[in-house]
N, C-alpha and C positions, 0 to 999 in steps of 0.2 A: 542412415535414415533417409527414406525415399523422398521426403518433402523438403529436405534441406540441401542446397547445392554445395554449401561450404561451411565447414566448422573450423574456426580459427581458435586455437588455444592461446590465450593471452594471459600469461601468468603474472600475478602481482602478489605482494605480501603486505600485511599491515605493518606499519613502522612504529613500534612502541619505543618510547624513549629509553635508551640504555640497553635495548635488546637487539635492534637491527639498525643498519645504516638508514639514514633519514632520506626521505624523498625530497626532490627538488621541485617545488610547485611555485610558479611565479606569484609574487605578492600583488596580484591584481584584484581579483575577487574569488575567494576571500583574501583580504589584505594581510596574510600571515603565512608562515610556513608550518606552524604547529597549533593544534587545538589545546586550549587550557580551560580548566574549570569543570570538565566532565570527562570520564573515561569512555563514554558510551556513544559518542558521535564523532565521525570523521567526514572528510569530504574528498572528492575526486574530480578532476577536470578531464580525465581521459577514459571514461566509461569503466572505471574500476581497476585499470592496470596499475595505477599509482595511487596510494592512499596517504593522506596527510598524517604525520605522526601525532601522537597524543601524549600530553605531559603526564597525565595520571595513568595509573596502572589499572587495567580491567581485570577483575578477579572475582572469584566466588561464583554465584549464580545470579544472573540478572538479565532482563529483557528490555528492549527499547522499541516497542511497537509504536510508541507515541513520538512522532517527529513531523513537524510541519513548518513551512515557510509562510509567514503571514504577509498580508498585502502592505505592511509597513516596511519600507526599504531596510534591508539587512537585518531583519528581525525574524528569529526562529524560536520555536518552543520544542522541548523534548521532555520525555518522561522515562526515567530509568529507575528500576526498583520502585521506591515510594516517592521519588523526588521529581517535581516539576521544575524545569530550568528554562532560562531564557538567554538568548544571545542577541545583542543589538549591534554587532559588528560583523555580520555575515558568517557567524559560526566560528570565529577565532577564539572568543572568550565567552564563557558561560557562567551564570550565577543562579543559585537556587532561588525559586520563588516560594517554596514551601514543601513540606512533606505531607502526603495524603494517603489514605488507606483505600485500596481497591482489592477485590478478590481475584482479579485477572489483569494483566498488564494492559493499560488503556491505549487506545488509538487517539490521535489528535487530528481533527478536521478543521482546516482554516476557513474563516468566513470574512466577508467584507467588513471594513472598518477596524482592522486590527484585532478582530475577535477570533476565537477558536472554540470548538466543542470537543470535549474530552469524554470518550465513552469506551467501555469494555465490551469486547465482542461476546455476544450471547449472554450478557449480564444486564440487569437493570441499573447500571451505573452511568451517571451523566453529570458533567460539570461544564461550566462556561468560563472562559477567560476573556477579559477585556481590559481596558486601561485602568479600570477600577479594582482589578484583582480577580480572584477566583470565586465563583458562586456554585454551590451544590444545587442541582436540579433534580426533580422527580422524573425519572425516565418513564416513557409510556409503556415500556415492556423490556424484554431481553433484546437489546438492539443488535442487529446483524448487518446494518448498513445505515449511513447517515450522510447527508449533504446539506449545504446551505445554498440559498439562491445567489446567483452571481452578482446581482445588483442590490441585495438586501440581506445583510448578515443576520437579521432578526427572523427571517423566514426560513424554516428548517423542515426537512423531510427525513423521516426515519422508517425503516422496516424492521419488524421484530420477528422472533423465532416462531411465532404462531402464524406468520404469513400476512400480518396486518401492516398497512401503510398509514403512517401518522404524519400530521403537519402541525407545526407551531408557527405562529406569526408574531410572537412576543419573546423571541430569543430563548425558547425552551421552557418557559414558565408554565404554559398550558398547552396541552396537546389534544388534537381532534382527529378521530379516525376518518380517513378519506378513501380508503380502498382496502382490498383484501384478496388473498389467494387461499383462503381457508378451506375452500371446497376441493382443493387439490390434495391428493394423497401424499403421505410421506413427510419427512422432515424438511425444514428450510435451512439452507446453508448461508446464502448471501443475497442481499439486495444491493444493487449499485445504481446510482442516479447519474443521469447525464449532467455534467457540471454546468452546462449552459441552458438546460431545460429540465427542471425537476419533474415535469409531467412524464418525461421519458425515463422509464425505470425497467431494469431487468432483474429477474429473480432466479435463483438456482435451488433445485430440490434434490433430495437424496435418492429419488427413484425415477421421476418422470422428466428429468432434464431441466431445461430452462424455459422461461416465459418472458414476454415483453409487453409493456403497457405504454400507451401514448397519452393517457388521460389521468395520470397520477395514481393508477392502481385500481380504477373502477372496472376496467375491462382488460382482459389479457389474451394474448395469442401464444400458443405453444410453439416454441422454436424447433427447427429441424436441422438435420445435417450432422448430428453427433455420432451416428452409427445405428445401433439397435434402439429399441424402444425403452430399454432399461439403462438409464444414464444418471450418474451423479454429477451434477454441475456445481462445483465447489466454489469457484471464485470468478470475478470479472474485473476488467479495467476498461472504462469508457474513455475514449480519446477526448481531451479538452479542445482539440483542433476541429474534430468532425464527429458529432454524436452518432453518426451512422457506423462508425468504426468501434467495434466492441471486441475485446479479447476475453476469452473464457478458458478456464482450466476444467476439464471434465474427464470422467472415467466412464468409458463404455463397458458396462458389465456384460454385454453380449459377446465380448471377445477381443475387440481391437485395443483395449487397454487405455492408458492415460495419454492425453494430448493437450497441447495448447491450441485452441481453436480461434478462428477469426470470423467475425461477421462484418460485412460492409453495407448491410441494409438495416442497421439499427437494432439487430438482435433477432431478426426473423429466421435467418438461416446462417449456419456456421460451416466452416470447412477446417479440417485439421491442418496446421502449419508446422507444428513441432511435435514429434513423437518421443515418448520416453524410450530410452535405450541405453546401451552400455556407456555412451558418452554424455547422456543427458538424463539426470534424475529429476523426475517431477513428483513432488509430494502433494498430498491433499492440501488445498488452500494455501498454495505458495504465495509469498509476497510477489505481487504483480503491479506494475505501474505503466501507464501509457506515456509516451514522450510528450512533453508540453508544447512542442512546436512542429513535430513531424508525425503525421497521421499513420505513417507506415511502420513506426518503431515502437517496441515495447520492451520492458525488462522484467525478468523474473529470477528467482533465487532458489538455490539449494544449498543448505549448510547443515553441518552436524559436528559435534565434538567427538563423536565415536571414532576411536583409533586416531584421533588428532587430524581428521580429514580437512577441516576448514570449510570454506564457503566458495561456491561458484556463483558469479553474477553473470547471467546470460543477457544478451542483447539480440533481439530478432528484428530484422528489417525485411518487411514483406515486399518492398520494391525490388529487392535483389534476391529474395529467398535465402538470406544469409543469416546464420546464427554464429555469434562470437561468444567467447567465454573468458572472463577474467577471474582468476583464483586468488584468494587470500587466506591467511591462517586463522582468522577469527572464527568463532564457533558458528556464527550465523549472522545474517543481515535481517533485521526484523522490520525495517521501514526504509523507504526511499523518498526523498523530497528534492525538489529542484529550486535553485535560487530564483528569486523574483526577477523576471526579465532576462535571465541567463541560463538557458537550458543546457549549456555545456558544463555547468557546475551542479554536481549531485552530492547530496548529503546522505549519509548512511547511518541508520540506527543499529547499533551492534549488540550482539548477544554474547554472554559468557556462561559456560557451563562447567568451567574448570579454572584453575589458577593459571594466570598468564605469566 
């Protein structure tokens, strides 16, 4: 691939109790060698080369798109199948908070004050978690992106599948329309908000690429740099370190194919940095996360149960133009979260499509 100087293959495997030798992970943070209480979350301190073993067996069919580290020390939430679970010891032990019904595996977005918003992609499903428990909310629409203000967990922005930007100032109870992309043609795939400035938002469409707004969605600028004029912009990750750094996954239907693209001007222009090819599979809307402390680094995922392939966890560093890959035997990674104040500790939400 012409834009990547180095591809290092770093092979790792999931270590399931009784199946494989166990990884040696120092009992610092998390303060344990094994995860107990859920089969669906593990952690790594070396970018996925070594995964913590899990006491429970992951089997059947289940997804873990919901995974978040809260701003309460050592506290995480996860959602696997119908179960919302919590860990208060940095992911070592988990317990169920309750079972809930959703028609698509929910995502969890952390908010200030130990809160979190739980929403299903492209569905009108929304809940809120806080110290008082779980509350079901009325979603403003079929949500395709949601974020909370960095200094106020009650102020929330969401984008829906019709291209509308909504705001709530009372923790999701009442929503007000504040912006729109409805005059743009095509379907909407994703809204992504700058975690430090909710007025800064990017949106991806099925035909006309990406757009960026600096005023909460009232006015938009069409992004450039994807290739042809016909572009599917599927997914974004905005750096929490520098809101001008935005990663995108896009398909240039004019001929250059799928890429991970990078913008360093807040989403106005992009350049391809990772191309799909024999060694790198890029799917539509892959799991993508920006590093919490390094503006140059992002992670993305490819996984499949087909023929027992497993999962590739990619790490791209734009400062060195280097892509590395760690492989494991799980069917997929559905979510990535970082420990509060410890970017070297990554939590992975796991998928199963077959018996382990």
